[in-house]
C-alpha positions as CSV (number, residue, x, y, z in Angstrom):
1,X,130.0,105.7,65.2
2,X,133.7,105.6,67.2
3,X,134.5,102.7,65.6
4,X,133.1,103.4,62.0
5,X,135.3,106.6,62.3
6,X,138.1,104.2,63.1
7,X,137.8,101.9,60.5
8,X,137.0,104.8,57.7
9,X,140.5,106.1,59.1
10,X,142.5,102.7,59.1
11,X,141.1,102.5,55.1
12,X,142.3,105.8,54.3
13,X,145.6,105.0,56.2
14,X,146.6,101.8,54.0
15,X,145.0,103.4,50.6
16,X,147.6,106.4,51.0
17,X,150.3,103.5,52.4
18,X,150.4,101.6,49.4
19,X,150.0,104.7,47.2
20,X,153.5,105.8,48.5
21,X,155.1,102.6,48.8
22,X,154.3,102.1,44.9
23,X,155.9,105.4,44.2
24,X,158.5,105.0,46.8
25,X,159.3,107.3,49.4
26,X,161.3,110.7,48.7
27,X,161.0,114.0,49.8
28,X,158.2,115.9,48.2
29,X,155.6,113.2,48.6
30,X,153.2,113.3,51.1
31,X,151.4,110.8,53.6
32,X,148.1,111.2,55.2
33,X,148.0,111.1,58.7
34,X,147.8,113.6,62.5
35,X,149.2,117.3,62.1
36,X,152.0,117.2,65.1
37,X,151.5,121.1,65.7
38,X,147.5,121.6,64.6
39,X,146.2,118.2,65.5
40,X,144.2,117.7,62.3
41,X,144.5,114.4,59.8
42,X,145.5,116.5,56.9
43,X,148.2,115.7,54.2
44,X,151.8,115.8,55.1
45,X,154.8,117.1,53.1
46,X,158.0,115.1,53.5
47,X,160.7,117.7,53.4
48,X,163.7,115.9,55.0
49,X,164.8,112.6,56.1
50,X,167.7,111.4,57.5
51,X,167.2,107.3,58.0
52,X,168.4,106.0,61.3
53,X,170.4,102.5,61.9
54,X,170.9,100.6,65.1
55,X,174.1,102.2,66.1
56,X,173.2,106.1,64.8
57,X,169.8,108.1,64.9
58,X,168.1,109.8,62.1
59,X,166.3,113.1,61.3
60,X,163.2,114.1,60.3
61,X,161.2,117.2,58.8
62,X,157.8,117.7,57.3
63,X,155.0,120.3,56.6
64,X,151.4,120.5,57.2
65,X,149.9,120.9,53.7
66,X,146.5,122.4,56.4
67,X,148.3,124.8,58.3
68,X,151.9,125.5,56.8
69,X,153.6,124.9,59.5
70,X,156.6,122.4,59.5
71,X,157.8,119.9,62.6
72,X,161.3,118.4,63.1
73,X,162.4,115.7,65.1
74,X,165.3,113.1,65.7
75,X,164.3,109.3,64.7
76,X,164.7,106.7,66.3
77,X,166.2,102.9,65.1
78,X,163.7,100.1,67.5
79,X,164.4,97.0,66.3
80,X,161.5,94.6,66.3
81,X,160.3,95.5,69.8
82,X,159.0,98.7,70.7
83,X,159.3,99.7,74.6
84,X,158.1,102.2,75.6
85,X,155.6,103.8,73.0
86,X,155.2,106.8,74.7
87,X,158.7,108.0,73.1
88,X,157.6,106.2,69.5
89,X,157.0,109.0,66.5
90,X,157.2,109.8,63.0
91,X,160.2,108.9,60.7
92,X,160.9,106.3,63.7
93,X,162.2,102.7,62.2
94,X,161.2,99.5,63.3
95,X,162.1,96.2,62.1
96,X,158.5,94.3,61.5
97,X,158.3,90.4,59.9
98,X,157.1,91.5,55.7
99,X,154.6,89.5,54.1
100,X,157.3,87.9,51.8
101,X,158.6,86.6,54.7
102,X,161.4,88.7,55.8
103,X,162.1,91.3,58.5
104,X,162.4,94.3,56.9
105,X,163.4,98.3,58.3
106,X,159.8,100.1,58.4
107,X,159.1,103.8,58.1
108,X,156.2,105.4,61.0
109,X,154.1,107.0,59.0
110,X,151.2,107.3,61.2
111,X,150.0,106.3,64.8
112,X,146.2,106.1,65.4
113,X,145.2,104.7,68.3
114,X,145.7,101.3,68.6
115,X,147.9,100.8,65.0
116,X,150.5,101.8,63.4
117,X,151.1,103.1,59.8
118,X,154.3,101.4,58.4
119,X,156.4,101.7,55.4
120,X,159.0,99.2,53.7
121,X,162.0,101.1,53.1
122,X,163.2,97.7,51.7
123,X,163.7,98.3,47.7
124,X,162.8,95.3,46.9
125,X,159.5,95.2,49.2
126,X,157.5,98.6,49.0
127,X,154.8,97.6,51.0
128,X,152.5,100.0,53.7
129,X,151.3,98.0,56.5
130,X,149.0,99.3,59.4
131,X,149.8,96.8,62.6
132,X,148.7,96.9,66.1
133,X,150.6,97.9,68.9
134,X,150.8,94.3,70.2
135,X,152.1,92.9,67.3
136,X,155.6,95.2,68.2
137,X,155.5,93.9,72.0
138,X,157.8,91.5,73.4
139,X,156.8,88.6,73.8
140,X,158.4,87.1,77.1
141,X,158.8,83.0,77.6
142,X,160.0,81.4,81.2
143,X,163.7,80.1,80.8
144,X,164.4,79.9,84.3
145,X,162.9,80.0,87.9
146,X,164.2,79.8,91.2
147,X,161.5,78.9,93.5
148,X,161.1,81.1,97.1
149,X,161.3,79.5,100.4
150,X,159.9,80.9,103.6
151,X,163.4,82.3,104.5
152,X,164.2,83.7,101.2
153,X,162.9,85.6,97.8
154,X,163.0,83.5,94.3
155,X,163.1,84.9,90.8
156,X,162.1,84.0,86.9
157,X,163.9,85.2,84.1
158,X,162.2,85.6,80.9
159,X,163.4,86.1,77.1
160,X,161.9,87.4,74.4
161,X,161.5,85.6,71.7
162,X,161.5,88.4,68.9
163,X,164.7,90.1,69.8
164,X,166.1,87.8,72.4
165,X,165.8,90.4,75.4
166,X,165.7,89.6,78.9
167,X,164.0,90.4,82.1
168,X,164.1,89.2,85.8
169,X,160.9,89.2,88.2
170,X,161.4,88.5,92.0
171,X,159.4,85.8,93.7
172,X,158.3,86.9,97.0
173,X,158.6,85.2,100.0
174,X,156.4,82.5,101.0
175,X,154.6,82.2,104.4
176,X,156.1,79.5,107.0
177,X,154.1,76.2,106.4
178,X,153.4,76.1,110.4
179,X,152.7,72.4,111.9
180,X,150.7,72.4,114.9
181,X,153.4,70.7,117.4
182,X,151.6,71.2,120.9
183,X,148.5,72.4,122.6
184,X,147.3,73.7,126.0
185,X,143.5,73.9,126.1
186,X,141.9,77.3,127.2
187,X,139.2,76.8,129.8
188,X,138.3,80.1,131.6
189,X,142.0,80.9,131.9
190,X,143.9,81.4,128.4
191,X,145.3,78.1,126.6
192,X,148.4,78.5,124.2
193,X,149.0,76.1,120.9
194,X,153.1,75.6,119.8
195,X,154.0,75.8,115.4
196,X,156.7,74.3,114.2
197,X,157.8,75.5,109.9
198,X,157.8,72.4,107.8
199,X,160.7,73.8,106.0
200,X,163.1,75.8,108.5
201,X,161.9,74.5,111.6
202,X,161.3,77.5,113.5
203,X,158.6,77.5,116.0
204,X,155.6,80.2,117.3
205,X,153.5,80.0,119.7
206,X,149.6,81.5,119.5
207,X,147.5,82.2,122.4
208,X,143.9,80.7,122.7
209,X,141.6,83.2,124.1
210,X,140.0,82.3,127.1
211,X,136.6,80.9,126.9
212,X,133.8,83.2,129.5
213,X,131.5,79.5,129.4
214,X,134.2,77.4,131.2
215,X,133.9,78.8,134.2
216,X,133.7,76.1,136.9
217,X,130.9,77.9,139.2
218,X,130.5,77.1,142.9
219,X,127.4,78.6,144.4
220,X,128.8,80.7,148.0
221,X,126.0,82.2,149.1
222,X,121.8,82.0,149.0
223,X,119.8,84.4,150.4
224,X,116.0,83.3,151.6
225,X,113.2,84.1,149.4
226,X,110.8,86.6,150.0
227,X,108.7,88.8,148.5
228,X,111.9,91.2,147.4
229,X,114.2,89.8,144.6
230,X,117.6,88.8,145.8
231,X,121.1,87.9,144.3
232,X,123.2,84.5,144.4
233,X,127.0,84.9,144.8
234,X,129.0,82.0,142.7
235,X,132.9,82.0,142.4
236,X,135.2,79.6,139.6
237,X,137.3,77.0,141.3
238,X,139.5,77.8,138.9
239,X,140.2,81.2,138.4
240,X,138.4,82.9,141.9
241,X,136.2,85.0,140.0
242,X,132.7,86.2,140.7
243,X,129.4,86.5,139.6
244,X,126.1,87.6,140.9
245,X,122.6,86.0,139.8
246,X,119.2,87.5,140.7
247,X,116.7,85.3,142.5
248,X,113.8,86.3,141.0
249,X,110.8,87.0,144.4
250,X,108.3,84.9,145.8
251,X,104.9,86.6,145.0
252,X,103.7,83.9,147.7
253,X,106.0,85.1,150.6
254,X,104.0,88.7,151.3
255,X,103.7,89.7,155.0
256,X,100.2,91.0,154.6
257,X,99.0,93.8,157.7
258,X,95.2,94.9,157.5
259,X,95.8,98.6,156.7
260,X,91.8,99.9,156.7
261,X,88.6,98.3,156.6
262,X,85.2,99.4,154.8
263,X,82.1,97.6,156.0
264,X,79.4,96.0,153.3
265,X,76.1,97.3,153.2
266,X,73.9,97.1,150.1
267,X,77.3,97.4,148.2
268,X,80.3,95.6,148.2
269,X,82.7,96.3,150.9
270,X,86.8,95.8,151.1
271,X,89.7,95.3,153.1
272,X,93.0,96.8,151.7
273,X,96.5,95.1,153.3
274,X,100.0,96.2,153.1
275,X,103.1,94.2,152.9
276,X,105.6,94.6,155.9
277,X,108.7,93.7,153.5
278,X,107.8,95.3,150.0
279,X,105.3,97.8,151.0
280,X,103.2,96.2,148.2
281,X,99.6,96.6,148.5
282,X,96.1,94.5,147.5
283,X,92.1,94.7,148.5
284,X,89.7,91.9,149.2
285,X,86.2,92.6,148.4
286,X,83.3,91.9,151.2
287,X,80.2,91.1,149.2
288,X,77.4,93.3,149.6
289,X,74.7,92.8,152.1
290,X,71.3,91.7,151.2
291,X,68.1,94.1,152.4
292,X,70.8,96.7,153.6
293,X,69.2,100.0,151.9
294,X,68.7,103.4,153.3
295,X,66.0,105.0,151.4
296,X,65.0,108.4,151.6
297,X,62.4,110.7,149.3
298,X,64.3,111.7,146.1
299,X,61.6,113.1,143.8
300,X,57.9,114.4,144.7
301,X,56.4,114.0,140.9
302,X,53.3,115.7,140.4
303,X,49.9,114.8,139.0
304,X,49.5,115.9,135.2
305,X,45.8,117.1,133.5
306,X,45.2,117.4,130.0
307,X,43.0,121.0,129.2
308,X,40.1,119.8,130.4
309,X,40.8,119.1,134.1
310,X,41.0,115.8,133.8
311,X,43.5,113.6,135.6
312,X,46.4,112.0,133.2
313,X,49.0,110.9,135.7
314,X,48.9,110.1,139.8
315,X,51.1,111.9,141.5
316,X,54.0,109.5,143.5
317,X,56.9,109.6,145.1
318,X,59.8,108.0,144.2
319,X,62.2,107.1,147.3
320,X,65.7,106.1,146.4
321,X,68.8,104.3,147.9
322,X,71.3,106.6,149.3
323,X,74.1,104.1,148.6
324,X,73.6,102.7,145.5
325,X,70.9,103.9,144.0
326,X,68.4,101.7,144.0
327,X,64.2,103.2,143.8
328,X,60.7,102.4,143.9
329,X,57.5,104.3,143.6
330,X,54.9,105.0,146.5
331,X,51.0,106.9,144.9
332,X,50.3,109.5,147.1
333,X,47.5,109.2,149.2
334,X,47.3,105.3,148.3
335,X,49.1,102.5,148.6
336,X,52.2,101.8,150.6
337,X,53.7,104.5,152.8
338,X,57.0,103.7,151.8
339,X,59.7,101.4,154.2
340,X,59.8,101.6,157.7
341,X,63.0,103.4,158.3
342,X,65.4,102.7,160.7
343,X,63.6,99.5,162.6
344,X,65.7,98.9,165.0
345,X,66.2,97.5,168.7
346,X,64.1,99.1,171.7
347,X,60.5,99.8,169.7
348,X,58.4,98.8,167.5
349,X,58.8,101.2,164.4
350,X,56.1,103.6,164.9
351,X,57.6,106.4,165.7
352,X,59.9,106.0,162.3
353,X,56.5,105.0,160.8
354,X,54.7,108.6,162.1
355,X,57.7,110.5,160.8
356,X,57.7,108.5,157.2
357,X,53.8,109.5,157.3
358,X,54.3,112.9,157.9
359,X,57.0,113.6,155.3
360,X,54.8,111.7,153.4
361,X,51.9,114.4,153.5
362,X,54.1,117.1,153.3
363,X,55.6,116.0,150.3
364,X,51.9,115.4,148.8
365,X,50.9,119.1,149.6
366,X,54.0,120.6,148.5
367,X,53.1,118.6,145.3
368,X,49.7,120.1,145.1
369,X,51.8,122.9,143.6
370,X,53.3,122.0,141.6
371,X,49.7,121.0,139.9
372,X,48.9,122.9,136.5
373,X,45.4,124.8,137.2
374,X,42.7,122.9,134.7
375,X,42.8,125.6,131.8
376,X,45.9,127.2,132.4
377,X,49.4,127.1,131.9
378,X,50.7,128.0,135.4
379,X,50.4,125.7,138.2
380,X,48.8,126.2,141.7
381,X,51.7,127.1,143.4
382,X,52.6,130.2,141.0
383,X,48.6,131.2,141.5
384,X,48.8,131.2,145.1
385,X,52.4,133.2,145.0
386,X,50.6,135.9,142.8
387,X,47.8,136.0,145.4
388,X,50.5,136.4,148.1
389,X,52.1,139.2,146.7
390,X,49.3,141.0,145.3
391,X,48.2,141.3,149.1
392,X,51.8,142.1,150.0
393,X,51.8,145.1,147.8
394,X,48.3,146.4,148.8
395,X,49.4,146.2,152.1
396,X,52.2,148.1,151.5
397,X,50.3,151.0,149.5
398,X,47.9,151.1,152.6
399,X,50.5,151.4,154.8
400,X,52.6,154.3,153.0
401,X,49.7,156.2,151.9
402,X,46.1,155.7,154.7
403,X,43.6,154.0,152.4
404,X,41.0,151.9,154.3
405,X,40.0,152.5,157.8
406,X,42.0,152.8,160.8
407,X,42.6,155.9,163.4
408,X,45.2,157.7,160.7
409,X,42.1,158.8,158.5
410,X,39.0,157.7,157.5
411,X,37.5,157.7,153.4
412,X,34.4,159.2,152.8
413,X,32.8,155.5,152.1
414,X,34.4,154.0,155.0
415,X,32.4,156.3,157.0
416,X,29.8,156.8,155.6
417,X,27.6,155.2,158.4
418,X,28.2,157.5,160.8
419,X,26.8,160.1,158.9
420,X,23.0,159.7,160.1
421,X,22.0,162.0,156.9
422,X,22.7,159.4,154.7
423,X,19.9,157.3,153.8
424,X,20.4,153.6,154.0
425,X,19.7,153.3,150.4
426,X,22.8,155.9,149.5
427,X,25.0,153.6,151.5
428,X,23.7,150.7,150.1
429,X,24.0,152.4,146.4
430,X,28.1,152.7,147.2
431,X,29.4,149.5,148.3
């Protein structure tokens, strides 16, 4: 959109320039450009104009048709090249190569972006032109060059092909052209390089950093290998610098001492060791022994019956090893009586067998208390416990209230046999 507006403005400017040129530039003429006061592109009226020359400045006064303000400025004669452009303004005169092949003075009519609207002031060539600023810039061509060296600056002399103006540009001093003259290589100590300039013969010396990897190391101390890490000492034979390197521990060089032992039974045993050098520890396993269980009664399982009193499962005793939990079952009242415990030297095992048999008998009796009474939801143990509690209750009541026979009092029924007047049939009826 901006490009279209610029193109439209240039077309309008060219049309107005051609109209003004055909009519001639005179006081009272209108020309279209941006008003210096209100900043709007509109028609400006020429109120007064004194054309500048190469030796004298001129002046111009214009008025804005839109804002009715007037504007005056001193005009300048530029020649063929505009420099600097920041001071260029309306009414200035520049020299421009006319289409007729001649260079005529032109009146600056408008300034827009990078273009100038100019009008020829030659009475024979009344042309209006819209030309880019680059058409009025200097066109320099190098005419002489003095090269720079490593000790002095150079220069470039250029001349404008339009106005013959000259300018000089400085060329900075160039760097020395160093050529290596000698070299001392670096080791673990710094080296050096000497350079000479091929132009001015000046010399310079540069240091070569020491190479940390170029030491000549000699081993000076190595400790004997143990189970603990150590260090190896080295010294450089060139610069006497020292360094150390770690010496790995030897895992096979422990000095093991037995600290505790757990004998093996039916479970594996163990032996614990501690290294007297590094205090590291290790454990060795002792294989478990066969048939070394220590069995004891773990559970007495009572028999179970159906509601009719028929045996469902027989009662049995489960023996378990107190060390590893290995177990076996023995039926109560038959089968194996269990293992012989602590069958050692000096006996035939009868005492231990008798103890086991007694324990089995007591376990069987105790198992009876866990058997349910046929047809009921309670066990024999619960029944006998109820009977025992009832008996104790009756005994307490008799002691507290004196019921029943005894020296403290007799009831009529218990003492009726002492009354001879009561017949035997009556006594029988009472009981």
